[in-house]
C-alpha positions in Angstrom: 15.9 -17.1 -1.7 11.8 -16.1 -1.1 9.3 -17.7 0.8 5.5 -16.4 0.7 3.0 -16.1 3.2 -0.6 -16.1 2.0 -3.2 -14.2 4.4 -6.5 -13.5 3.2 -8.1 -13.3 -0.8 -5.0 -12.6 -3.4 -4.7 -13.2 -7.1 -3.1 -16.0 -8.3 -0.2 -13.7 -9.7 1.2 -10.6 -8.4 0.2 -7.4 -10.1 -2.3 -8.1 -12.6 -6.2 -6.9 -12.6 -7.5 -8.2 -9.0 -11.5 -7.1 -9.0 -13.6 -7.4 -5.9 -17.1 -9.2 -6.5 -18.1 -5.8 -7.2 -15.7 -5.4 -10.2 -13.9 -2.8 -8.8 -10.0 -2.7 -8.7 -8.3 -3.7 -5.4 -6.0 -0.6 -5.0 -2.3 -2.1 -4.9 0.8 -1.7 -2.7 3.4 -2.6 -2.5 5.3 -2.4 1.0 9.1 -2.8 2.2 11.0 -0.8 4.8 14.1 -1.0 2.7 12.6 0.8 -0.8 12.6 -2.2 -3.3 15.6 -3.9 -1.8 15.0 -6.8 0.5 12.1 -8.0 1.7 8.3 -7.0 0.6 5.0 -7.6 0.5 2.3 -6.8 -1.4 -1.0 -5.6 0.1 -4.5 -5.3 -1.4 -6.8 -2.5 -0.1 -10.2 -1.7 -1.1 -9.9 1.9 -0.8 -6.5 3.7 -2.2 -4.3 3.8 0.7 -3.0 7.3 -0.2 -6.1 8.6 -0.6 -6.4 12.7 1.1 -9.8 12.3 3.0 -9.3 16.0 4.0 -6.7 19.3 4.0 -6.5 20.7 7.4 -4.4 24.2 8.1 -0.5 24.5 7.3 1.6 23.4 10.0 4.9 25.6 10.6 7.8 22.6 10.4 10.4 25.0 10.8 12.9 23.1 13.2 13.9 25.4 16.9 16.8 26.6 17.8 17.3 25.2 21.3 
């Protein structure tokens, strides 16, 4: 059985349009540690949490043999 904890300003229903005072939409993020199974949280952001702010030089991620 789920339980709910509210912190801050949230919409009355989940997964609906939730607008800021200036009319822009909040960005919704479903966060969980086991994918879509188990406990999760709906997070609402002013800015998209996946927004790319810059692209740096490539980094070699090849594993090194000891």
